C-alpha positions in Angstrom: 152.8 -62.7 140.8 154.2 -60.1 138.4 157.9 -60.4 137.7 160.3 -57.6 137.9 160.9 -54.9 135.3 164.2 -56.1 133.6 166.4 -53.0 133.7 167.6 -51.2 130.5 170.0 -52.6 128.1 173.3 -50.4 129.3 172.6 -49.6 132.6 175.2 -51.0 135.2 173.8 -51.8 138.5 176.1 -49.7 140.3 174.6 -46.5 138.8 171.2 -47.5 140.5 171.8 -49.1 143.5 168.4 -48.7 144.7 166.8 -49.7 141.5 168.8 -53.0 141.8 167.8 -53.6 145.4 164.2 -53.2 144.6 164.9 -55.8 141.9 166.7 -58.3 144.1 164.1 -57.7 146.9 161.1 -58.5 144.2 162.6 -61.5 142.8 163.4 -63.1 146.3 159.9 -62.2 147.7 158.6 -63.9 144.5 160.6 -67.0 145.0 159.9 -67.2 149.0 155.9 -66.8 148.0 156.5 -70.0 145.3 158.8 -72.2 148.0 157.3 -71.3 151.1 154.0 -69.6 150.5 152.4 -66.5 150.0 152.6 -65.4 153.9 156.5 -65.7 154.2 156.8 -62.9 151.0 154.3 -60.4 152.8 157.7 -58.3 154.4 159.4 -58.8 151.1 156.6 -57.3 148.9 156.0 -54.7 151.4 159.9 -53.8 151.3 159.9 -54.1 147.6 157.1 -51.3 147.6 159.0 -48.8 149.9 161.8 -48.8 147.8 159.2 -48.3 144.6 157.7 -45.5 146.4 161.0 -43.7 146.8 162.4 -44.5 143.0 158.7 -43.3 142.3 159.3 -39.6 143.5 162.8 -39.6 142.5 163.8 -41.7 139.9 167.5 -41.9 138.4 168.6 -40.3 135.5 166.9 -42.3 132.4 165.1 -45.0 134.5 161.8 -43.1 134.9 160.1 -46.0 133.4 161.5 -48.5 134.8 160.7 -46.6 138.2 157.4 -46.4 137.6 157.4 -50.5 136.7 158.6 -51.0 139.8 156.1 -49.4 141.7 152.8 -51.0 139.6 154.4 -54.3 140.0 154.9 -54.1 143.9 151.4 -52.5 144.1 150.3 -55.5 142.0 152.4 -58.0 143.8 150.8 -57.1 147.1 147.2 -57.4 145.2 147.7 -60.5 144.2 148.7 -61.9 147.5 145.7 -60.6 149.6 143.5 -61.9 146.9 145.4 -65.4 147.3 144.4 -65.1 151.2 140.6 -64.0 150.0 141.2 -60.6 151.2 139.7 -58.9 147.7 139.3 -55.2 149.6 143.2 -54.9 150.4 143.8 -56.1 147.4 141.7 -53.6 145.4 143.3 -50.6 147.7 146.4 -51.3 146.2 145.2 -51.7 142.4 143.9 -48.5 143.5 147.1 -46.7 144.9 149.0 -47.5 141.8 146.5 -46.0 139.5 145.9 -43.1 141.6 149.8 -42.7 141.7 150.1 -43.0 138.3 146.8 -40.5 137.2 148.7 -37.9 139.9 152.2 -38.2 138.2 150.6 -37.7 134.4 149.0 -34.5 136.0 151.9 -33.3 137.8 153.6 -30.5 135.5 156.6 -30.4 137.9 157.6 -33.8 136.9 159.5 -34.5 133.9 158.1 -35.5 130.2 159.8 -38.9 130.6 158.2 -39.6 133.8 154.6 -38.3 132.8 155.0 -40.6 129.1 155.7 -43.7 131.3 152.9 -42.7 134.3 150.5 -42.7 131.0 151.8 -45.8 129.7 151.7 -48.2 132.7 148.2 -46.2 133.7 146.6 -48.5 130.8 148.1 -51.3 132.8 146.8 -50.3 136.4 143.1 -49.4 134.6 142.5 -53.0 133.4 143.7 -54.6 137.0 141.4 -52.7 138.4 138.5 -53.5 135.4 139.6 -57.0 135.6 139.5 -56.6 139.4 135.4 -56.1 139.3 135.2 -58.4 136.7 136.3 -60.8 138.8 135.0 -59.9 142.6 132.1 -57.5 141.7 131.6 -53.9 142.5 133.9 -52.0 144.9 133.2 -48.3 145.8 136.8 -47.2 145.8 137.8 -49.4 142.4 134.5 -47.3 140.7 135.9 -43.8 142.5 139.2 -44.0 141.4 138.3 -45.2 137.9 135.8 -42.6 137.7 139.1 -39.8 138.9 141.3 -41.5 136.6 138.8 -40.7 133.6 137.7 -37.5 134.3 140.9 -36.6 135.4 142.6 -37.4 131.8 139.5 -36.1 129.9 141.1 -32.4 129.0 138.0 -31.3 126.8 135.3 -31.7 129.6 132.0 -34.3 129.1 132.0 -35.3 125.5 129.0 -33.9 123.7 126.7 -36.5 121.4 
């Protein structure tokens, strides 16, 4: 499973209680998955994703990268859990949600430059996770659509001419 992002140096937990809560819940869910099994961790992973979505929409000042990472880690943890249960379709859905969220953020001119840059950095990870999913489990129509959408959205010059 994916480990939570380590908070940036010099930031006190009291300043961003929600990010601290996300990290604590994620660590507890990881521990539960190790000790008790993935079924027991599902509620914790879902709670962490709920917090991560809120942080993704409204990150505390100076924490955009950590909040984007929290969303990606949460989606990937849930995807990993579903893969462990043999549910690769639901896993693909979580991986796609993460990538779609990042692409939307990159393209949202109303968001700050730091948020958009964080999304661009983390979109490499989500893109590779989608490719790895296809490599391990075969083609999936949702993954294909999301990869195509991401590539088209980020190709600002239009189609490449040869």
